[in-house]
N, C-alpha and C positions, 0 to 999 in steps of 0.2 A: 629428405622428408618423404619424397615420393617413394623411395625405396623402402622406407620404414612402413608406410601405409600398405604397400604391396605385400610385404612380409606379414603384416597384421591380418590383412584380408585372407591371405593364403592359410594362415594359422586358424582363423575362424572357420573358414570353409572346410578345412581338414577335420577340425573338431566336430563340426556339424555332421559331416559324412561318417565319422567314426561313431558318433552317438547314434545316428540313424542305423548304422550297421549293427551296433550292439543291441539296439532296441529290437531289431528284427530277430535276433537270436534268443530273446528272452523266452519265447513260447517253446515248450517242449514238443517235439514233433509228434510223439505218440498222443499227447493230449489234443493237439490240433486235429489230428485224424479222427479221434474219438468225438470231439465236439462237432465236427462237420457231419459225422454220421448221426449224431443226435438231432442236428438241424434238419437233415434229410428225413429222419424218422418222423419228425413233427411237421412234415410237408412244407419245409422251407418258409416258415412264417415271416411276415414283415417285421414282427417283434424282434427277430434275430438278424435283421438286415446288416448289422455291423459285423457279423461273423463272415468276414471276407477272407478266403484262403490266402490272399496276397498280403494280408496284414498280420501283425503280431497278435496272437490270440489273447495275450494278457491285456490287450487294450479293448477287447470286445465287451459289449454290454452284457449284463446278467451273469458275470463271473468275476472271480478274483484269483490271482496267482500268489503263491507264497514268495518269500524272499530267496536269496541265493543259497540259504542253508538247505532248502528243499529243491534246489535247481529250478526255481520258478515254476514248479508244477501247479496245476489248477487245484486250489484248496476250497473254493466255494462256488456253488452253482445255484443261482436264484432266478427262476423263471416265474414271473407273476404278472397279473393284471394285463394279460395280452389276449389277442384273438388267436388262440392256439387250440387245435383239436387233435385227437388221437389218444394214445396211451403213453405212459412213462416209458421212454426208450430204454431198451435193455442195456444200451451202451453206457448208461450212467455208472454201471458197475465197473467200467473200464477206466475210471478216473481214480487210481489207487491212493492219491493223496488228499482226496476230498474229505474235509471235516465238517462241512455245512452243506446241506441239500434242501432246497426249498422249491416246491411247486405249489403256488398259492393263487387263489382267485382266478382259476381257469375252469370255467363252467363246462367246457367241452372236453375236458380231460377225463377219460373213462378207463375202464378196465380195473384190474386188481393192482395192489401194491407190488411193484416190480421185484421179482425174486432176486435179480442180480444185485440189488442193494445190499444183500448179505455179504458181498465181496468187499464192501467199504469198511475195512477194519479200523480206520482212523476217524470214522464219523462220530461227531459229538452232538451235532444239532440236526434234527430231522423235522421238517414242517411240510406236511402234505395236507393242505386245508382249503376249504371253499372250492372243492372240485366235485366231480361226479364219480369218484372212485368207489368201487363196490367190492364185495367179498369180505373175508375175515381179516383181522389183524394177524399178520403172519408170525409164526413162532420164531422165525429166523431173527427177528429183531433182538431177541434175548442173547444172540451170539455177538452182537455189536457192543462189546464191553466198555467202549469209551463214550457211549451215548449218555448225555446228561440232560437233554431236552427233546421231548417227543410231543408233537402237536399233530393230531390226525382229526381235528374238528371240522364240522361242516362238510361232511361227505355222506355217502350212502353205504357206509361199512356196516356189516351185520355179523351175526354169530355171537359167541361168548367172548368175553375179554380174557385173553390168555394170562394165566397166573404167572407164567415164566417172566413176565415183564418185571416182576418184583425182584428178580435175581440180578438185575443190572446194577453193578457196584457203584456207578457214578451218577445214577439217575437223580435229578433234582426237580424235574417238572414233567408232569404227565397230563395231557389234555386229550380226551376222547369224546368231547361234547358234540351234540347235534349229529348223531348217527342213528343207527337202528339196532344197537346192541341189545341182546336179551340175556336172561339168566342172572346168576348171582354175581355180586362183587367178590372177586377171589379172596379167600381167607388170607392168602399170603400178602395181600395189600396192607395188612397191619404190621408187617415186618419186612419192609423194603430193605434191600442190602445197602442202598444209598440213602442219603438224607433228602427225601422228597418233600419239598416245601409246598408244592401246589398239586392237588389232586382234583381234576375237573372232569366230571362224568355226567353232566347235566343233559337233559333233552334226549334221553334214550328210552329203552323199554326194560330197564333193569328191574328185577323183582326180588322178593324174599327179604330177609333181614340183613342188616349190615353186619359184617364180621365183628365179633367182640374185640378182636385183636386191633381194630382201628382205634379203640380207646387208648391204646398204648402209644399212638402216634401223636406228634405235635406238628400239625400242618400250619403253615402260614395262611393258606387259603384252601378251603374244601367246598366243593359245589356238587351236590348230589340232586339238585332240583329237577323237576319234571321227569320223574321216573315212576315206578310202581312199587317203591320200597315200603316196608312196613316194620313194625316192632319198635324197639327202644333205640332212639338216636341220642339219648342224653350222654352216652359214653363219649361222644365227640367233644364234650365240654370239660372244663376243669380250670380251677382258679390258678393253677401253676403253669398252665400252658401259655404259649406266646401267639396264639391264633389271632389273626387280624380280620378274616372274613369267613363266615359260615352261611351257606345257603342250602337249606334242605326243604325248600318250599315245594308244593305240588306233589306230595307223596301221600302215604297213609301211615305216617309215624304216630305212635301212641306212647306217651310218657308223661310223668308229672313234672310240670315246669317249675313248681315250687321248690324242688330240690336241686335245681340246676345252678351250678356256680360258674360264672363267666371269667375268662381271662381278662386281666386289666387292659390288655392290648386290643381287645375286640372292638372294632368300629362299625362293622356291617353285619347285621343279623337278620336273616329272612327265614321265617318259620311258617309263612302263610299256607293255607289250604292243606292242613293235616288234621289229626285227631288228638291234639295235645290237650291235656287237662291240667287242673291245678290253677294257681294264680301267678301273677308276675312278682318275683321276689323284690322286696323293698330296696335291697342293695343295688338293684339295676339302675336306680336313679343316679348313682355315682358313675355309671359307665358313660363314656364320651362317644355315644353313637353318632355315626353319620347317616346310617340307615337302620331302621327298626320296623319290622312288620310281623305281627303275630295274628293278623286277621284270619277269619275262616278257620277257627279251631273251636275248642270246647272249654275255654278258660272262664274263670269266675273271679269275683273279688274286686277290690278297689285297685285302680291303676296307681302305682306309686307317684307321689308328688315330687317334682323337681324339674328344673329347666331341661335337663337332658332327655326327659321323657315327654314332657308337655309340649315341647316344640314340634312334635309330630302331630299331624292332624288325625281326625277320626278314622280315616281309611287304613291306618296302621293297626287299628284295634277292633274294627267292627266285625259283625257276624261271628261273635263268640256266644257262649251260653249265657253268661251273666256278668261280664266285665262292666264296671261302672266307674265314674269319676272322670275328670277332664283328661282328654278332650271329648270323651263320651258323656252322656247325661249323668247327673249326679246320682250317687248311691242313695237308695231309699232307707 
């Protein structure tokens, strides 16, 4: 019995040692060297304290490694919500298997979008948001043909939006909100190579009319609010579309609301603070709105009756030219 126990303990200890040895070998040496350079470039922040050269880098916080099919190379880097200052380290471009890159909620992260990101040909997900990044959206992003998600919101980026982004064949989500972009919405955004379901450009300084080509697109969500856009935005609507959310508030759009046909799928519609005329179509009473705001426009006529409309209070309708009926005062 004692001999059996001794053999069992020997087997268990050998297995543990073997497992430990194998675990140490998971991290690719080139990736570990690169990651330690990234840590140094960011001034060795406490947020990356787990990045100990004596341990397996695949066990470190803020990253993930792939499986054996990619030799356990680093495939995801997500540095967020930490006390980190400096610029995006150029060494991020030396992680060739990276498919996801996130720098988020780092208010002391400054500088331009790192040019070496152009080397990351496997990248599918890019989120650089809630930082103090400046400069333009780099043209090189259009070279990353596997990108399907781009979020550059809540930064201090400026300049015009590059039309080349529309050439990305797999792009499905584009958010550039809360920056300082100027100029026109690119005409090419009405003919994305990929199936872009969400186009979010709010809180910038975009001007001019929206491209007529946008009327050919069927976005799940489109947000152009808080810009300086003008002209006819009715092209964004259509009974045959599958749109869920439209926000074009706080612009200078002018069109006749009476002629607008809504998608049956639409649940959130915000048109406030524009120069929209006409009346609210009666068939809107059949729409199952979760949010509706047409305030601060130039609308007239009776507000359609129906639970889907009347459940919103007067703030959704006030400050129009001559709208009347519940929840506003009765029509004369």
